[in-house]
BALO-361851 format. One record per residue (C-alpha): residue number from 1; z, y, x. Coordinates in pm, whole numbers, plus 50000, padded with zeros to 5 digits. Layout:
N
n|z|y|x
NUM|Z|Y|X
...
END
This chain:
475
n|z|y|x
1|12145|31645|36458
2|12281|31504|36783
3|12131|31179|36909
4|12089|30976|37227
5|11774|30907|37418
6|11696|30537|37484
7|11809|30579|37845
8|12143|30730|37737
9|12212|30503|37440
10|12498|30256|37440
11|12692|30050|37191
12|13003|30181|37017
13|13222|30357|37272
14|13136|30693|37425
15|13066|30659|37796
16|13063|30957|38030
17|12881|30881|38353
18|13044|30949|38687
19|12743|31154|38790
20|12816|31400|38509
21|13187|31419|38597
22|13130|31466|38971
23|12811|31672|38988
24|12795|31870|38665
25|13134|31910|38498
26|13317|32089|38786
27|13068|32377|38781
28|13037|32426|38405
29|13224|32661|38176
30|13513|32486|37997
31|13371|32556|37650
32|13035|32414|37757
33|13206|32093|37869
34|13382|32070|37530
35|13050|32107|37350
36|12887|31843|37570
37|13163|31585|37518
38|13207|31640|37144
39|12832|31640|37089
40|12811|31317|37287
41|13064|31164|37050
42|12862|31281|36750
43|12549|31129|36901
44|12723|30791|36914
45|12834|30819|36550
46|12558|30815|36292
47|12569|31012|35967
48|12875|31214|36070
49|12941|31517|35850
50|13001|31730|36161
51|12658|31648|36299
52|12534|32007|36325
53|12581|32305|36555
54|12777|32505|36294
55|13012|32220|36205
56|13066|32139|36572
57|13150|32504|36639
58|13403|32503|36356
59|13564|32181|36474
60|13598|32313|36832
61|13706|32660|36714
62|13412|32817|36895
63|13152|33073|36798
64|12816|32911|36705
65|12657|33143|36962
66|12873|32978|37231
67|12763|32633|37115
68|12397|32739|37126
69|12450|32882|37475
70|12609|32554|37584
71|12312|32357|37452
72|12074|32588|37639
73|12285|32550|37955
74|12278|32168|37947
75|11910|32175|37852
76|11831|32383|38161
77|12011|32122|38372
78|11808|31845|38210
79|12100|31676|38032
80|11981|31771|37682
81|11656|31842|37509
82|11619|32041|37189
83|11345|32007|36929
84|11411|32199|36608
85|11756|32099|36483
86|11756|31778|36688
87|11954|31781|37013
88|11895|31477|37228
89|12124|31368|37512
90|11947|31260|37829
91|12083|31039|38104
92|12230|31231|38404
93|12073|30964|38629
94|11723|31066|38524
95|11789|31435|38454
96|11517|31678|38552
97|11650|32036|38557
98|11414|32303|38435
99|11265|32474|38736
100|11281|32852|38734
101|11073|33088|38937
102|11318|33145|39220
103|11243|33329|39540
104|11327|33052|39785
105|11324|33283|40087
106|11563|33525|39918
107|11810|33252|39827
108|11779|33083|40163
109|11960|33379|40314
110|12215|33363|40033
111|12270|32992|40101
112|12337|33054|40468
113|12589|33334|40402
114|12766|33144|40124
115|12824|32845|40351
116|12972|33075|40617
117|13270|33150|40390
118|13310|32815|40218
119|13413|32646|40539
120|13603|32338|40422
121|13326|32160|40231
122|12950|32137|40206
123|12799|32328|39915
124|12597|32087|39698
125|12256|32160|39552
126|12404|32162|39203
127|12658|32423|39307
128|12383|32639|39455
129|12195|32602|39126
130|12502|32733|38942
131|12506|33043|39160
132|12128|33091|39119
133|12156|33051|38743
134|12436|33308|38713
135|12258|33559|38937
136|11935|33523|38743
137|12103|33533|38402
138|12341|33823|38469
139|12116|34007|38715
140|12365|33992|39000
141|12224|34072|39345
142|12258|33786|39592
143|12430|34016|39843
144|12686|34097|39571
145|12735|33723|39513
146|12806|33677|39885
147|13072|33950|39865
148|13228|33766|39571
149|13231|33432|39756
150|13392|33595|40061
151|13651|33767|39841
152|13737|33441|39663
153|13757|33249|39992
154|13994|33512|40131
155|14217|33462|39826
156|14194|33086|39782
157|14084|32951|40119
158|13769|32787|40252
159|13772|32517|39982
160|13765|32764|39690
161|13613|32602|39382
162|13280|32689|39232
163|13422|32754|38879
164|13666|33008|39022
165|13387|33193|39204
166|13168|33188|38894
167|13456|33319|38677
168|13514|33615|38911
169|13140|33686|38922
170|13113|33675|38541
171|13411|33910|38500
172|13262|34160|38741
173|12917|34138|38583
174|13059|34182|38234
175|13238|34496|38359
176|12905|34627|38485
177|12938|34545|38856
178|12618|34368|38964
179|12478|34538|39273
180|12607|34481|39625
181|12736|34839|39649
182|12911|34822|39310
183|13071|34483|39374
184|13165|34573|39731
185|13336|34892|39620
186|13515|34713|39337
187|13640|34433|39560
188|13747|34683|39824
189|13951|34856|39553
190|14113|34522|39471
191|14185|34473|39839
192|14392|34794|39841
193|14638|34623|39607
194|14646|34297|39799
195|14938|34371|40034
196|15147|34529|39756
197|15077|34231|39533
198|15174|33989|39808
199|15515|34160|39822
200|15550|34145|39442
201|15460|33776|39424
202|15677|33703|39727
203|15975|33845|39538
204|15917|33572|39278
205|15870|33299|39538
206|15491|33294|39503
207|15213|33340|39757
208|14841|33412|39778
209|14753|33636|39482
210|14433|33540|39302
211|14175|33758|39130
212|14357|33746|38795
213|14678|33866|38962
214|14491|34155|39122
215|14351|34254|38783
216|14699|34247|38630
217|14838|34458|38913
218|14563|34712|38860
219|14657|34727|38491
220|15025|34784|38575
221|14943|35064|38820
222|14663|35250|38640
223|14694|35168|38270
224|15073|35139|38248
225|15138|35402|38521
226|15415|35202|38691
227|15503|35283|39051
228|15502|34999|39304
229|15883|35024|39339
230|15929|34965|38965
231|15699|34661|38966
232|15873|34515|39271
233|16218|34576|39117
234|16124|34394|38796
235|15965|34108|38994
236|16287|34053|39189
237|16469|33984|38861
238|16215|33728|38735
239|16368|33382|38756
240|16114|33174|38566
241|15755|33206|38451
242|15609|33390|38751
243|15342|33652|38704
244|15298|33578|38332
245|15663|33667|38268
246|15631|33974|38490
247|15332|34091|38287
248|15526|34030|37965
249|15822|34233|38091
250|15613|34524|38216
251|15413|34530|37892
252|15741|34547|37700
253|15877|34831|37917
254|15549|35019|37879
255|15565|34993|37499
256|15925|35121|37511
257|15831|35403|37752
258|16077|35281|38020
259|15950|35411|38353
260|16257|35433|38575
261|16477|35169|38736
262|16792|35316|38581
263|16658|35297|38225
264|16524|34944|38276
265|16851|34824|38431
266|17055|34971|38144
267|16822|34812|37888
268|16848|34470|38054
269|17226|34500|38094
270|17263|34590|37725
271|17029|34307|37634
272|17233|34056|37836
273|17551|34184|37671
274|17396|34135|37327
275|17289|33780|37418
276|17635|33701|37551
277|17798|33854|37244
278|17568|33664|37005
279|17663|33339|37180
280|18033|33430|37145
281|17990|33499|36772
282|17818|33163|36726
283|18094|32987|36918
284|18357|33155|36700
285|18163|33043|36392
286|18132|32689|36529
287|17750|32690|36532
288|17478|32683|36799
289|17135|32849|36805
290|16910|32807|37107
291|16716|33126|37032
292|16944|33416|36935
293|16675|33685|36928
294|16640|33673|36545
295|17019|33679|36509
296|17046|33987|36731
297|16777|34169|36534
298|16899|34071|36184
299|17276|34075|36228
300|17426|34175|36565
301|17255|34513|36604
302|17308|34617|36239
303|17679|34520|36258
304|17729|34721|36574
305|17533|35002|36411
306|17797|35011|36137
307|18052|35107|36401
308|18220|34769|36448
309|18397|34681|36768
310|18267|34355|36914
311|18617|34203|36897
312|18639|34299|36531
313|18323|34099|36457
314|18460|33806|36657
315|18781|33820|36454
316|18574|33813|36134
317|18374|33516|36270
318|18693|33324|36348
319|18815|33400|35995
320|18489|33265|35848
321|18510|32952|36061
322|18862|32877|35928
323|18730|32928|35575
324|18444|32684|35648
325|18196|32969|35601
326|17976|32891|35900
327|17648|33058|35808
328|17553|33392|35956
329|17486|33515|35604
330|17850|33432|35515
331|17975|33633|35811
332|17737|33916|35718
333|17893|33933|35368
334|18242|33953|35518
335|18138|34220|35770
336|17968|34428|35500
337|18281|34407|35284
338|18498|34519|35576
339|18259|34806|35645
340|18283|34929|35285
341|18662|34944|35332
342|18622|35122|35668
343|18785|34833|35854
344|18580|34828|36173
345|18828|34795|36459
346|18975|34469|36584
347|19325|34585|36484
348|19215|34673|36131
349|19029|34346|36078
350|19316|34134|36207
351|19570|34327|35998
352|19352|34268|35692
353|19332|33896|35769
354|19705|33879|35835
355|19783|34057|35509
356|19565|33811|35323
357|19754|33519|35478
358|20103|33671|35482
359|20230|33448|35200
360|20090|33124|35349
361|20439|33007|35450
362|20573|33049|35094
363|20261|32883|34949
364|20301|32583|35180
365|20657|32541|35047
366|20524|32542|34689
367|20250|32293|34777
368|20512|32063|34929
369|20715|32093|34609
370|20405|32018|34398
371|20293|31739|34634
372|19961|31922|34692
373|19788|31813|35014
374|19553|32010|35236
375|19517|32368|35358
376|19620|32673|35161
377|19346|32781|34920
378|19225|33136|34859
379|19305|33103|34487
380|19663|33010|34575
381|19686|33316|34803
382|19554|33539|34525
383|19805|33401|34274
384|20100|33449|34508
385|19990|33799|34609
386|19962|33894|34240
387|20311|33761|34166
388|20478|33920|34467
389|20290|34251|34481
390|20128|34334|34148
391|20398|34182|33926
392|20671|34265|34183
393|20865|33942|34143
394|21115|33836|34409
395|21081|33509|34597
396|21385|33383|34407
397|21214|33433|34069
398|20885|33281|34195
399|21067|32979|34339
400|21249|32929|34007
401|20920|32942|33816
402|20787|32681|34059
403|21069|32441|33962
404|20952|32468|33602
405|20591|32384|33701
406|20674|32062|33890
407|20487|31768|33743
408|20237|31984|33558
409|19866|31906|33590
410|19791|32256|33716
411|20120|32395|33851
412|19977|32728|33975
413|19821|32805|33637
414|20145|32702|33466
415|20348|32930|33698
416|20102|33212|33635
417|20151|33186|33258
418|20531|33180|33294
419|20547|33480|33529
420|20302|33683|33318
421|20521|33612|33013
422|20836|33724|33198
423|20659|34041|33309
424|20555|34108|32951
425|20916|34063|32836
426|21053|34283|33118
427|21243|33997|33281
428|21311|34070|33645
429|21631|33876|33731
430|21705|33508|33759
431|21967|33497|33479
432|21736|33644|33216
433|21457|33421|33342
434|21668|33110|33287
435|21767|33228|32942
436|21403|33277|32842
437|21289|32938|32969
438|21257|32750|32635
439|21028|33004|32469
440|20834|33079|32782
441|20765|32716|32876
442|20661|32642|32519
443|20410|32922|32544
444|20289|32802|32885
445|20249|32447|32752
446|20025|32569|32468
447|19780|32739|32706
448|19898|32742|33067
449|19582|32913|33191
450|19588|33213|32958
451|19818|33519|32963
452|19958|33665|32643
453|19765|33923|32444
454|19973|34216|32559
455|19931|34134|32924
456|19556|34089|32878
457|19533|34439|32736
458|19711|34579|33041
459|19463|34416|33282
460|19118|34542|33372
461|18803|34338|33300
462|18764|34277|33675
463|19121|34144|33702
464|19075|33917|33401
465|18751|33781|33538
466|18920|33714|33871
467|19213|33547|33700
468|19007|33306|33495
469|18787|33225|33794
470|19094|33139|33996
471|19238|32915|33723
472|18904|32739|33684
473|18884|32673|34057
474|19239|32532|34060
475|19145|32296|33777
END
């Protein structure tokens, strides 16, 4: 349970003293600060369900071991005390850090050398204590710690922060570099990359590489096996995001086994073309997507893989837009249908679209006669194509049938019944059509949507299904 000592208690609100912010927080690990502040809030709230180390760890998304380490850290500085499960917050004004057995003479030499490199500020006693604590805890030689401070000051300047120095020291210690010789050799190795890295960062408009950048550069050279020229070339093409974007790019090229400038340039050129093409498709469809990566993966690449010309896909997109089919899935259905019919070139796709719309002028004349407003419908196109091509009626016969359908509730269905009846009777000229009008119109009036029995028998199930669907849609 977290609670406050009498000296640290207060009413209601959580108060963080300036002494903690100025003298303790800058030198502490970020997770330790989170534990301190959240625990302080728990201490001010009684009977909170999170009032335990495990619940606090879960709430902060930390390992309980990290929370325990944080409590030990603040306890050593005298800001907490722990008795069993109770963790008591103490006032920073009266804090008494736990005194360790430290060789004062040994660290006196360390203090003098550390201050030689941190030239733009005076190192505080608390900061020295942070260095002592890390050296004692991780068994880092003080001479090694001096090398680290010098290295960090060379990278960041004479006002380099304590947390940055501690982070570099922890990383080196965790990698097994603790003695002066080990750390010196490791930092000298990093120094070999410094000039190259300056050139790489300079290409992106950056300066002064830090320790993290050096570690990344080492990964690119030794783990990824990239030459300096490759890294520099990629850096020159980075417009936004700096070293993080560069690392992302190089990691991607490594996974794809791209290790030459030519291959990388071709990949990026193709990628830009795909992005540009995806944007063009979306424009033709009348839609906008900020991120086209999923579209490229799910649609663009598979379409191109089917052998389509880019202009053929654009023609299909424009067709879909005119049909008010603006979803990518709609366009995909059209493209797949075209592929099954081996229509993959721009010329083939446009000819197919033109053939579908070739009777639009005639249909518009009929719609004007029937006083039907709006654009030509697909069902109207299908009807007219059937009459002109499958039934082989002339425009004169079709126009005459249209005069008979004027004023009908569903003129296209009425015309369809008349023309099917004429076909059944073998009527192909205007004179015979006029002579058969009374019987034919009587039949059409009985059921204008249905063909006669004989004609039905001469049509396939697919054609009949299409026919009735069309009539239903017209209704």
